C-alpha positions as CSV (number, residue, x, y, z in Angstrom):
1,M,75.9,125.5,84.3
2,R,75.4,126.2,87.7
3,A,76.8,129.6,88.0
4,V,74.6,131.0,84.7
5,G,72.6,133.2,86.9
6,P,69.3,134.6,85.2
7,K,69.8,138.3,85.5
8,N,73.1,140.7,85.0
9,T,74.3,138.5,82.0
10,A,76.0,140.5,79.1
11,P,73.4,140.7,76.2
12,D,70.8,141.7,78.8
13,L,73.2,144.4,79.7
14,I,73.6,144.9,75.8
15,V,70.0,145.6,75.7
16,R,69.7,147.9,78.7
17,R,72.4,150.2,77.7
18,V,70.9,150.7,74.6
19,A,67.5,151.6,76.1
20,H,69.4,154.0,78.4
21,A,70.7,155.8,75.2
22,M,67.6,155.5,74.2
23,R,66.5,157.6,77.1
24,L,64.2,155.3,78.3
25,R,63.1,154.9,81.5
26,Y,62.9,151.2,83.0
27,R,62.3,148.9,86.2
28,L,64.1,145.9,86.0
29,H,63.0,142.0,86.8
30,A,59.8,143.2,87.8
31,A,58.3,140.0,90.7
32,D,54.4,141.1,90.1
33,L,54.4,140.2,87.0
34,S,54.3,136.2,85.7
35,G,58.3,135.0,84.4
36,K,60.1,138.3,86.1
37,P,61.1,140.4,83.5
38,D,64.5,141.5,82.3
39,I,62.7,145.4,81.3
40,V,59.7,146.6,82.1
41,F,58.0,149.7,80.9
42,R,55.8,150.1,83.1
43,S,53.5,153.3,81.8
44,R,53.9,151.5,78.4
45,R,52.4,148.2,79.8
46,K,55.0,147.0,78.0
47,V,57.8,143.4,79.1
48,V,61.1,142.5,77.1
49,F,62.6,139.2,78.1
50,V,66.6,138.8,77.1
51,H,66.5,134.8,76.1
52,R,69.9,133.5,75.7
53,C,69.6,131.1,73.3
54,F,71.2,127.9,74.5
55,W,69.1,127.7,77.4
56,H,65.5,128.6,75.5
57,G,65.9,126.7,72.7
58,H,67.0,129.3,70.1
59,D,67.3,128.2,66.4
60,C,70.8,129.5,65.9
61,R,74.9,128.4,65.9
62,R,74.4,129.6,69.8
63,G,71.3,127.4,70.3
64,R,73.0,124.2,69.4
65,R,72.4,121.3,71.0
66,P,74.7,118.9,72.9
67,A,75.2,116.0,71.3
68,T,76.2,113.9,74.5
69,N,73.1,113.3,76.7
70,T,70.3,114.0,74.5
71,A,67.2,113.0,76.0
72,F,67.9,115.3,79.2
73,W,68.8,118.3,77.1
74,N,65.9,117.9,74.6
75,D,63.3,117.6,77.6
76,K,64.9,120.1,79.4
77,L,64.8,122.6,77.1
78,A,60.9,121.9,75.8
79,K,60.2,122.4,79.5
80,N,62.2,125.8,79.5
81,I,60.4,127.0,76.0
82,D,57.3,125.4,77.4
83,R,57.5,127.9,80.7
84,D,58.8,131.5,78.6
85,R,54.6,130.5,76.1
86,R,53.2,130.3,79.1
87,Q,54.8,133.5,81.0
88,V,53.8,135.4,77.5
89,D,51.0,133.8,77.6
90,A,49.6,135.1,81.0
91,L,51.1,138.8,80.6
92,T,49.6,139.1,77.6
93,Q,46.2,138.0,79.6
94,A,46.3,140.5,81.4
95,G,46.9,143.7,78.8
96,W,50.6,143.6,78.7
97,W,52.7,143.0,75.3
98,A,56.0,140.8,75.6
99,L,58.9,141.6,73.5
100,V,61.5,138.8,73.5
101,I,64.9,139.7,71.7
102,W,67.7,136.1,71.7
103,E,70.9,136.2,72.8
104,C,72.1,136.4,69.0
105,E,70.4,139.9,68.2
106,T,72.0,142.0,70.6
107,G,75.9,142.3,68.5
108,D,74.2,144.1,66.2
109,R,73.3,147.4,68.4
110,A,71.8,149.4,65.5
111,A,68.9,146.5,64.8
112,L,68.2,146.1,67.9
113,K,67.9,150.0,68.9
114,N,65.5,149.8,66.1
115,K,63.6,146.3,67.4
116,L,63.4,148.5,70.5
117,R,62.1,151.5,69.1
118,A,59.4,149.6,66.8
119,F,58.6,147.8,69.8
120,L,57.9,150.8,72.3
121,D,55.6,153.3,69.8
């Protein structure tokens, strides 16, 4: 699990390809913003976080928690969820809009495109 990196994951690349195909211009991993969002649309003051379902505690098949060492995983994932909430709140306080795209949502590219379009319009 240590080898799982925070950048350039498969879901990140899918979302970036869809955004690029929509001819959207964006920046990656802005260090000056809370949480270093995966995709930043500065001119629109909007950011996109692409969350892996397991690591960010999504309630789907991919987000299922391990059956062993449950105390550790429940604590770790609860901290991740709390940190995600604080980061989005900090961005909102600073006047930014945030969208969270889950790993399980990247399978349907048409729906993903519609979600991005609705968020950015």
